N, C-alpha and C positions, 0 to 999 in steps of 0.2 A: 502426480502433484496432489498434495494433501491440503485440505482446508478445514479439517475438523475443528469445531468450536472456535470460530473466528473471533467473535466479540469477547467472550469470556472463556478462555481456554481451560480445559480440565487440568488441574495441577499435575505436573509431571509428564504431560503428554507431548510437550514440545522439547526439542533440544535446548540446552542452556547456553548454546552458542548461536549467534545469528550474525548475518551481514546483509547490508543493503547495497545494491549496485545502483548508483545514481549518476546522472550525466556529469556532475561535478567531482565525483569520486566514490570510493568505497568506504562505508561506515561499518565497523565490526564491533560486536558487543559480547561480553561474557558475563553471565549472571553468577552471583555468589553460589558456591557449591553447598553452603549451609542451608538446611531446610527452611529456616526462618530468615535467612539472609536477604537483604534488599539491595545490596550494593551491586552495581553494574559497572564493569570496566569497559571503557570505550576507546576506540582507536580509529584513525582516518588516514586514507592515502588518496591524494588528489589525482584527477584525470585531466588531461588537456582537453580543451574544447574540441568536440567532434570525435573523440575516442569512442564514445558510446552514443549511438543514435537509435534510441528506443522506437520500436514499431512492430507491426505485425508481419514484416518480411525480414529475412536474413540478408545481409548481416546486421545484427544489432551491435555487435562488437566490432566496430569499424577498425579499431586498432586493437586486435586481440592481444598482442604482446603487452601493450600498456595496461589493458584491463586485468590480465593475468598477474602482472607485476603488482598492481594495486591490491588485488585480492590477497596475494601472498604477504604483502607488506602489512596490511591492516589486520589480517587474521593472526599472523605470527606475533604482532605487537600485543595481542590479548593474552599471550602465554597460556592459551587454552590447551588442556590435555585432550579434550573431546575432539573427535574428527567429524561427527555428525552435526549438521547445523540447519537452521531455518534460513533459506535464501529468500530475500525480499527483492523483487524485480520492479522496474518502472511500470506504472499503470498503463503506459502506452503499448507495452508488449503483450497485453492480454485484454480480453473483454470481460467486463463484469456486468451482469444483468440481473434484475429482479423480475421474475416471471411468476404469473399466477396460473394455476392449474385447477380444474374442477376437482380432480382427484389425482393422486400419485401413489403408485404401489409402494408398500412399506419396505420391501426388499430392494436394496440398491441395484442388484443385477437386473431386476425387473423395471426399476424406475429409470435407469440410465438411457435405454433406448427411447423412452418417452421424452426425456429432456433433450436428447440429441436431435430428435425429430423436429422439435420446436426451434432448435438453434440453426438448422440447415439454411433457412431463409433470412437469418438475422445477423450472420457474421460473414465477412468476405474471404473465407478460407474453408478448406475441407474439414468438416467436423469429424469425420471418421478417422483422420490421422492426427487430430488435435488431442490435447489433454483437457479433459472436462471433469470438473468437480462441482458438487452442489451441497448446499446446506439448507434445510427447511427453516424458514424464519418464523412463520406463524400458520396456524390452522384456523380457518373460519368455518362457519356453518356449511358453506357450499364451495369453499376454495382453499387452496394451499399456496402460500407465498414461498418462493424458493429463490435463494441467492445462488447464482450460477457463475462460475469462472471458467472461461475457455481460452486456451492459448495454443497457437499453432505449434505442432509437434517439433518442427525444425528450429523454431525460435527457442522453445524450452530446452531442446538438446544443446543449443549453443551456450546458454547460460549454465546449465548443469555441467556441460563438458568442461567449461573453464574452471568451475569450482572443483571438479574432480582432479583436473590437471594441477590445481594448486595444492592438492593433497587432502581434500575434505569431501564429505558425502552430503549432498542436499537431502535431508530427511523430510523436509516440507518446503514448498515454494508458495509464496504469497505475493500478490500485487501490493504495492506500497501502501495505498490507503486502507485496504482491508487489514493489513498488518497493524498500521497505526491505530485503527479503530479499537483494537483490543486494549489499548492503554487508556482509553477514555471511560471514566466511571460515572455513575449517577444517572440522571434522567436524560431528557432529549439533548442532543449536542449537534452543533453545526461544525463540520470539518472542511478545511480548505487545504489542499496539498498542491503546491505550486512548484513546477520545475521550469527550466529555461524554455522548454518546448511544449508544455502542456499543463493543464490544471484539472484536478479532480475535486468536485464538491460532493459532500455526502452529509446525510442526516442519520444519526443513530438514536435509538431510545432503549436504554437498558442493554439487553443482549440481542437487539434486532437492528438490522440495517434497513432503514426505511427508504433511502434514496442514495443513488450512486451515479454520478454523471462525470464523464471524462471528455475532454475536448482538446484538440491541438491548438496551439497558439502561434500566431505569426511572429516572425523574427523581428520585423520592423517595430520599433519601440512604441510609437503612438498607437498603432493598431493592436499591439500586444496588450497595452494597458486597457484599451477599450474593450477588447474581448474578455479580458480577465474580469473587469468590472461587471460586464453583462452576465458572466457565468455566476458570479456571487449574487448579483441582484435577483436572477432567476431562481436560485436556490433559496434565498431569503423569502421570496414570495411564496414558494412552495411550502416552506416551513410554516409560515404564518397562516396560509390557507388551510393546510392539512392539520396542523397541531393547534390552531386557534390560539397561538401564543407568539411572543417575540423573543428570539434567543437573547440571553443575557450576554453571551460572549461568542466570539468566533475563534475556534481552535485552528491555529495556522501552522503549517510546515512549509518551509521554503528558504532559500538563501537569505541570510540575515535575520531570519526569525520574525517574531512579532514586531520588533522595533522597525525593521525594514518595511513591513506591511503598513504600519501606522504612518510612515513617511511616504508611502507610495501614492502615485497619481490615481491608481485604480480605486483605492479606498475612498478618496475624496469624492468619487462619483457615486459611491454607495451611501444613500441618504434615506433614513438615518443608519449609520453604521454601528454595529455592536462593538463592544470592547474586544480588542484582539489579544489573544493569549497564546503563548507558544504551545504547540501540540506535543505534549509528552516528552519532556526531558526526564529520564529515569531518576527516581528518588535515590539519593545517596550515590550518584554516578561519580566515578573517578575517571579523569581524562588521562589516558596513557600517552596520547599525542594531542596536538591541537585539533579539535573537532569543530567544524564550522557550525555556528548557531543556526538552528532551524533544520538540521539534517538528521536528528536522532529519533524522530517519531516512529519510523518503520521498525528499527531495531528495538526500541522500547516496547512497542506492541508485540513484536515477535517473541520477546522474552517475558512478557506478562504471564504470571502463573496464578 
């Protein structure tokens, strides 16, 4: 699993084809083949409720046949010649952590055992059989901040296997919010990525991930709204305390997009609430099929160059 240059990818380092597997369906995107092209062609194939159940245990693909059909449908609709793609997975299928080390070896083969040692007591699965990737965020006078993604090996194999069965090769795999963050430019930003079963809140600043928090959400509507509000309120407080500023906007991804968030109960409990803006609809995007509002952020970030 590759996470090279999450926030600001090195031009040409990622495939120009991407897809995100979400509980509501598969979003696929193909970037323009022209060097200066900005157009992204997008397609979507829906999934029935319960077909995808993201988590740290298999099966995530509760209805593998349906997920495979959605992958084939969305990807074929892009008319891509490429077979290699960036696969964006649900946040709930991996763990993303920001860890501080006093020092960390410069060579990855020397640093990885150090990272894995820290992870052993932090994740509820076997680190030795998991896929682990990391990226250095910042060097301080006496510390190194590292963004680590770890995913159970059998869960990763489940997603990658479905993509290969659909006729494509996953060249890179990214959790949804890490992918989406690459499409956010400028200074500090507050991100909220909301799915039917979980929410991830994050804070980025330039090319750094400062905060990343994921939590499961209850199915019952009132409790769901309350937990959602609490997740956003907690992240807002962290933003204000750490950055000594108030965010001008909240970048939102989720069913219905920014408009649905503005009309939600959970946002009414966030006081004062920042202005809500859709998180990363690709510039110049063309819709090859109907694509649900609020579902394009992961693919947009995965294709950011």
